[in-house]
C-alpha positions as CSV (number, residue, x, y, z in Angstrom):
1,M,-13.3,-24.2,-41.0
2,T,-11.5,-22.2,-38.4
3,N,-8.5,-23.1,-36.2
4,S,-9.5,-20.8,-33.4
5,T,-9.1,-22.3,-30.0
6,Q,-12.3,-20.5,-29.0
7,D,-14.2,-23.2,-30.9
8,L,-12.8,-25.8,-28.5
9,T,-13.8,-23.9,-25.3
10,K,-15.0,-26.3,-22.6
11,N,-15.2,-24.8,-19.1
12,V,-17.5,-24.7,-16.1
13,A,-18.5,-21.5,-14.3
14,L,-17.1,-21.8,-10.8
15,T,-20.2,-20.9,-8.8
16,P,-20.2,-21.2,-5.0
17,E,-22.0,-24.5,-5.3
18,V,-19.5,-25.9,-7.8
19,Y,-16.5,-24.6,-5.8
20,R,-18.0,-26.3,-2.6
21,Y,-18.2,-29.5,-4.6
22,V,-14.6,-29.2,-5.7
23,L,-13.5,-28.8,-2.1
24,D,-15.6,-31.8,-1.1
25,Q,-13.4,-33.9,-3.4
26,L,-10.2,-33.0,-1.5
27,P,-8.6,-35.2,1.1
28,P,-9.5,-34.0,4.6
29,L,-7.4,-31.2,5.9
30,S,-5.0,-32.0,8.6
31,A,-5.2,-30.2,12.0
32,P,-2.1,-28.2,11.2
33,Q,-3.6,-27.1,7.8
34,R,-6.8,-26.1,9.4
35,D,-5.1,-24.2,12.2
36,L,-2.8,-22.4,9.7
37,I,-5.8,-21.4,7.5
38,E,-7.5,-19.9,10.6
39,R,-4.4,-18.2,11.9
40,T,-3.7,-16.7,8.5
41,R,-7.3,-15.5,8.1
42,A,-6.9,-13.7,11.4
43,L,-4.2,-11.5,9.8
44,G,-6.8,-9.7,7.8
45,G,-6.7,-8.6,4.2
46,I,-3.2,-10.0,3.5
47,S,-4.6,-13.5,4.2
48,E,-5.6,-13.5,0.5
49,M,-1.9,-14.3,-0.3
50,Q,-2.4,-17.8,1.1
51,I,-3.0,-20.4,-1.6
52,P,-6.4,-22.2,-1.4
53,P,-6.8,-25.8,-0.2
54,E,-7.3,-27.3,-3.6
55,Q,-4.1,-25.7,-4.9
56,G,-2.2,-27.0,-1.8
57,A,-3.5,-30.5,-2.5
58,F,-2.5,-30.2,-6.1
59,L,1.1,-29.1,-5.2
60,T,1.4,-32.1,-2.8
61,L,0.2,-34.6,-5.4
62,L,2.5,-33.0,-8.0
63,T,5.5,-33.3,-5.6
64,K,4.8,-36.9,-5.1
65,I,4.7,-37.5,-8.9
66,V,7.9,-35.5,-9.6
67,R,9.7,-36.9,-6.5
68,P,12.1,-34.0,-6.2
69,R,15.2,-33.9,-4.1
70,T,15.3,-30.1,-4.0
71,V,12.4,-27.7,-4.1
72,V,13.0,-23.9,-4.2
73,E,10.1,-21.7,-3.3
74,V,10.1,-17.9,-3.7
75,G,7.5,-16.5,-1.3
76,T,6.8,-18.3,1.9
77,F,4.1,-16.1,3.6
78,T,2.7,-18.2,6.4
79,G,3.9,-21.4,4.9
80,Y,0.8,-23.3,3.5
81,S,2.4,-23.9,0.1
82,T,5.7,-24.9,1.8
83,L,3.8,-27.4,3.9
84,A,2.2,-28.7,0.7
85,F,5.6,-29.3,-0.9
86,A,7.2,-30.7,2.2
87,S,4.3,-33.1,2.8
88,G,4.9,-34.6,-0.7
89,L,8.6,-35.1,-0.4
90,G,10.3,-38.4,-0.2
91,P,13.2,-39.3,2.2
92,G,16.1,-36.8,1.9
93,G,14.0,-34.2,0.1
94,L,14.4,-30.5,1.0
95,V,12.3,-27.4,0.5
96,I,14.3,-24.2,0.4
97,T,11.9,-21.3,0.9
98,C,12.6,-17.6,0.5
99,D,10.9,-14.7,2.2
100,T,11.6,-11.3,3.7
101,S,9.3,-11.6,6.7
102,A,10.5,-13.1,10.0
103,E,7.0,-12.6,11.4
104,W,5.2,-14.6,8.8
105,T,7.8,-17.3,8.6
106,A,7.7,-17.7,12.4
107,I,4.0,-18.6,12.0
108,A,4.9,-21.0,9.3
109,A,7.6,-22.7,11.3
110,E,5.2,-23.4,14.2
111,T,2.9,-25.1,11.7
112,W,5.7,-27.1,10.0
113,T,6.8,-28.4,13.5
114,A,3.2,-29.4,14.3
115,A,2.9,-31.2,11.0
116,G,6.2,-33.0,11.5
117,V,7.9,-31.7,8.4
118,A,10.2,-29.0,9.8
119,D,13.3,-31.0,9.2
120,R,12.6,-31.0,5.4
121,I,12.4,-27.2,5.2
122,Q,15.2,-24.6,5.0
123,V,14.1,-20.9,5.4
124,E,16.2,-18.2,3.7
125,L,15.3,-14.7,5.0
126,G,16.1,-11.7,2.8
127,P,15.5,-10.5,-0.8
128,A,14.8,-13.6,-2.9
129,A,16.9,-12.4,-5.8
130,R,19.9,-12.1,-3.6
131,T,19.3,-15.6,-2.1
132,L,18.9,-17.1,-5.6
133,R,22.1,-15.5,-6.8
134,H,24.1,-17.0,-4.0
135,M,22.8,-20.5,-4.7
136,R,25.1,-22.8,-6.6
137,P,24.9,-22.1,-10.3
138,D,24.6,-25.7,-11.6
139,P,21.3,-27.4,-12.4
140,F,20.3,-28.8,-9.0
141,V,16.7,-27.7,-8.6
142,D,14.0,-30.3,-9.4
143,L,10.9,-28.2,-8.7
144,A,10.5,-24.4,-8.1
145,F,7.5,-22.2,-7.2
146,L,7.1,-18.5,-7.7
147,D,4.6,-16.8,-5.4
148,A,6.1,-13.5,-4.4
149,D,6.2,-9.9,-5.6
150,K,4.9,-9.9,-9.1
151,T,7.3,-7.3,-10.5
152,G,10.1,-9.7,-9.6
153,Y,8.8,-12.7,-11.4
154,V,10.9,-12.3,-14.6
155,E,14.1,-11.8,-12.5
156,Y,13.3,-14.9,-10.4
157,W,12.6,-16.9,-13.5
158,E,15.9,-16.0,-15.0
159,L,17.8,-16.9,-11.9
160,L,16.0,-20.2,-11.5
161,V,15.9,-21.6,-15.0
162,P,19.7,-22.2,-15.2
163,R,19.5,-23.9,-11.8
164,L,16.7,-26.1,-12.9
165,R,17.7,-29.6,-14.0
166,P,16.5,-30.8,-17.4
167,G,13.0,-32.1,-17.0
168,G,12.5,-30.1,-13.8
169,L,9.4,-28.0,-13.2
170,L,9.0,-24.3,-12.5
171,L,5.6,-23.2,-11.3
172,A,4.3,-19.7,-11.1
173,D,1.2,-18.6,-9.2
174,N,-1.2,-15.7,-9.8
175,V,-0.6,-15.7,-13.5
176,L,-4.2,-14.6,-14.2
177,Y,-4.1,-11.9,-11.5
178,A,-7.9,-12.1,-11.0
179,G,-8.3,-11.9,-14.8
180,E,-6.6,-8.5,-15.0
181,A,-3.6,-9.9,-16.8
182,A,-5.7,-10.7,-19.8
183,A,-6.3,-7.0,-20.5
184,P,-3.9,-5.3,-23.0
185,G,-4.2,-2.2,-20.9
186,A,-3.3,-3.8,-17.7
187,T,-1.4,-1.7,-15.2
188,G,0.7,-2.3,-12.0
189,N,1.0,-5.9,-10.9
190,A,-1.3,-7.1,-13.6
191,R,1.0,-5.5,-16.2
192,A,4.0,-7.2,-14.6
193,I,2.2,-10.6,-14.7
194,R,1.2,-10.0,-18.3
195,E,4.8,-9.3,-19.3
196,F,6.0,-12.3,-17.3
197,N,3.5,-14.6,-19.1
198,A,4.8,-13.3,-22.5
199,H,8.4,-13.9,-21.3
200,V,7.6,-17.5,-20.3
201,L,5.9,-18.1,-23.6
202,A,8.9,-16.9,-25.6
203,D,11.5,-18.9,-23.6
204,D,12.7,-21.7,-25.8
205,R,14.5,-23.4,-22.8
206,M,11.1,-24.2,-21.4
207,E,7.7,-25.7,-22.4
208,S,4.7,-24.4,-20.5
209,V,1.0,-24.4,-19.9
210,L,-1.1,-21.8,-18.1
211,L,-3.9,-23.5,-16.1
212,P,-6.9,-21.8,-14.5
213,I,-6.2,-23.2,-11.1
214,A,-7.1,-20.7,-8.3
215,D,-5.7,-17.4,-9.6
216,G,-3.9,-19.1,-12.5
217,L,-0.9,-21.4,-12.3
218,T,1.8,-21.8,-14.9
219,I,3.6,-25.2,-15.1
220,A,6.8,-25.0,-17.1
221,R,9.2,-27.9,-17.8
222,K,12.8,-27.4,-18.7
223,R,13.7,-29.0,-22.0
């Protein structure tokens, strides 16, 4: 008998037909969500940085389950994930989102206003590491999300974990990096993600699981 987890493999190939079926199970997209998807798509190749609708729905549901007072997001882009978090917040909740682009966050702000959640969102423009270092040092963050430059993930993790309350969640996106992070010889961003994944796994302050949602999503809970 073997203890290999490969013996327990149970997955479904995500063909276009299966993916369409997954999307059909989602709640209908709101007008602001649809408009933001189209506006981001018009930006060209960088539109791939936007999270997909199923991941957005998951983040909103998770936010409703966790019921955070404070969410910190590293990487706003055009604001789809920020909208997902803000849509799941209860009264008094706040999303602090960090980005370096005034152009992209301006697009985001218009969508948040149209969706009626702008009052729940605080934008911090500038390098995220600098923003995080200037945040209060005590554990006040209930939920955090990393979706920015991959080479900065370990630094962002180390800045956020001490500020995460016990039982709080830290999520990291793109942790499969199109599957390239699984290769021992990975280079560039894939190598950075591979090293980040190893860092997460070795961190005794946290317990985590890597899920094959979209491009890979790690969910880690502070002990």
